[in-house]
C-alpha positions as CSV (number, residue, x, y, z in Angstrom):
1,M,0.0,0.0,0.0
2,L,1.3,3.5,-0.9
3,A,1.0,6.3,1.6
4,S,0.0,9.7,0.2
5,C,2.2,12.5,1.1
6,A,0.7,15.9,1.6
7,V,2.9,18.6,0.0
8,R,3.2,21.6,2.2
9,P,3.5,25.1,0.7
10,P,6.8,26.7,1.3
11,V,7.0,28.6,4.6
12,E,7.4,32.3,4.0
13,R,10.0,33.6,6.4
14,E,9.9,37.1,7.8
15,A,12.6,39.3,6.4
16,T,15.2,40.4,8.8
17,Y,17.4,43.4,8.5
18,A,21.1,43.6,8.0
19,N,23.1,46.7,8.5
20,P,23.2,48.9,6.6
21,V,19.5,48.9,5.9
22,L,20.0,51.7,3.4
23,A,23.3,51.4,1.7
24,R,24.1,55.1,1.2
25,D,25.2,58.2,3.1
26,F,22.0,58.9,5.2
27,P,23.1,60.9,8.3
28,D,21.0,62.2,11.2
29,P,17.9,60.1,10.3
30,A,14.5,60.6,11.9
31,V,11.5,58.4,11.1
32,L,7.8,58.8,10.8
33,R,5.2,56.0,10.8
34,D,2.6,57.3,8.5
35,P,-1.2,56.4,8.4
36,D,-0.6,55.2,4.9
37,G,1.3,52.1,6.3
38,W,4.7,53.2,5.3
39,T,7.6,54.2,7.5
40,Y,9.4,57.3,6.2
41,A,13.0,58.2,7.1
42,Y,14.4,61.7,6.5
43,A,18.1,62.6,6.6
44,T,20.6,65.4,6.3
45,Q,21.6,66.6,2.8
46,G,23.2,64.1,0.5
47,E,23.9,63.4,-3.1
48,S,22.3,61.1,-5.7
49,G,23.5,60.6,-9.3
50,G,25.7,63.7,-9.0
51,R,22.8,65.8,-7.8
52,A,22.6,67.5,-4.4
53,L,19.7,66.6,-2.3
54,N,18.6,69.1,0.4
55,V,16.7,66.6,2.6
56,Q,16.8,62.9,1.7
57,V,13.8,60.7,2.1
58,A,13.3,57.0,2.0
59,R,10.4,54.6,2.9
60,S,9.8,51.0,3.9
61,R,6.8,48.8,4.7
62,D,8.8,46.4,6.9
63,L,11.8,48.3,8.1
64,V,14.0,45.8,6.2
65,R,13.6,46.8,2.5
66,W,14.0,50.5,2.0
67,E,13.4,52.6,-1.1
68,H,15.3,55.9,-1.5
69,L,12.8,58.5,-2.9
70,G,15.1,61.4,-3.5
71,D,14.7,65.0,-2.2
72,A,11.9,65.9,0.2
73,L,12.8,69.6,0.1
74,P,13.7,70.0,-3.6
75,Q,13.5,73.9,-3.5
76,K,15.9,75.5,-1.1
77,A,14.6,78.1,1.4
78,S,14.9,81.6,-0.1
79,W,16.9,82.7,2.9
80,A,19.4,79.8,2.5
81,A,19.5,79.3,-1.3
82,R,23.2,80.0,-2.1
83,K,24.6,77.5,0.4
84,Q,24.2,73.7,0.5
85,L,24.0,73.3,4.3
86,Y,20.8,71.5,5.3
87,W,20.7,69.2,8.4
88,A,18.8,66.8,10.5
89,P,15.1,67.0,9.5
90,H,12.3,65.8,11.8
91,V,8.8,65.3,10.4
92,L,5.5,65.2,12.1
93,Y,2.0,64.6,10.7
94,D,-0.9,66.8,11.9
95,A,-4.0,64.7,11.4
96,G,-6.3,67.6,12.1
97,L,-4.8,69.7,9.4
98,H,-3.8,66.8,7.1
99,K,-0.4,68.4,6.8
100,Y,3.2,67.3,7.3
101,F,5.6,69.6,9.1
102,M,9.4,69.3,8.7
103,Y,11.6,71.0,11.2
104,Y,15.2,71.3,10.0
105,S,18.4,73.3,10.3
106,A,20.1,75.4,7.5
107,E,22.8,78.0,7.3
108,P,21.5,81.3,6.1
109,D,23.0,83.0,3.1
110,D,23.9,86.2,5.0
111,A,25.5,84.7,8.1
112,A,27.4,81.8,9.6
113,G,25.7,79.5,12.1
114,K,22.6,77.5,11.7
115,C,18.9,78.5,11.8
116,L,15.9,76.4,12.8
117,A,13.2,76.3,10.1
118,V,10.0,74.7,9.2
119,A,8.5,73.5,5.9
120,T,5.2,71.9,5.1
121,A,3.8,69.3,2.6
122,D,0.6,67.5,1.8
123,A,2.4,64.1,1.5
124,P,5.0,62.4,3.6
125,A,7.6,62.3,0.8
126,G,7.1,65.9,0.0
127,P,7.7,68.1,-1.7
128,F,8.1,70.2,1.4
129,V,8.0,74.0,1.0
130,D,9.8,76.3,3.4
131,S,7.7,78.8,5.4
132,G,9.7,81.7,4.0
133,R,11.8,82.6,6.9
134,P,13.7,80.9,9.7
135,M,12.1,80.3,13.1
136,L,15.2,81.0,15.1
137,C,18.8,82.0,14.3
138,G,21.7,82.9,16.5
139,P,25.0,84.5,15.7
140,G,27.7,82.0,16.4
141,F,25.2,79.5,17.8
142,E,24.6,76.2,16.0
143,H,20.8,75.6,16.0
144,I,21.0,72.0,14.8
145,D,19.2,68.7,15.1
146,P,15.7,69.9,15.8
147,M,13.1,67.6,17.5
148,A,9.5,68.5,17.6
149,F,6.9,66.9,19.9
């Protein structure tokens, strides 16, 4: 008598991360878990394909496989347009306003030192648009790595 063998479907294993999760220069990251189910990561300025990126953005569904989306702030702030000095973005979502707020640091064109700034967008990947002026600047003081709560 022959015994029948049930064929089991292959077991799908959960993906696990291995560092680096995003194989590129992606400093000072901050993450946002969005209602759309994606996790977005934002980072200090960088470069892609020989092009400067003011604020980098990437996204992942599982925190293992990441997709680099490009520049979340493609248009520099008018008060910091001649320099390429953008740092440490932090993004929050305001569900009441259905708006994304990005707090970041940048060096103004007419001075040294960093200013704190805010930009807004309708989508988590941007494009974010600067408010038009810095929130806070200080001569000789480095306003960097903002964190909003």
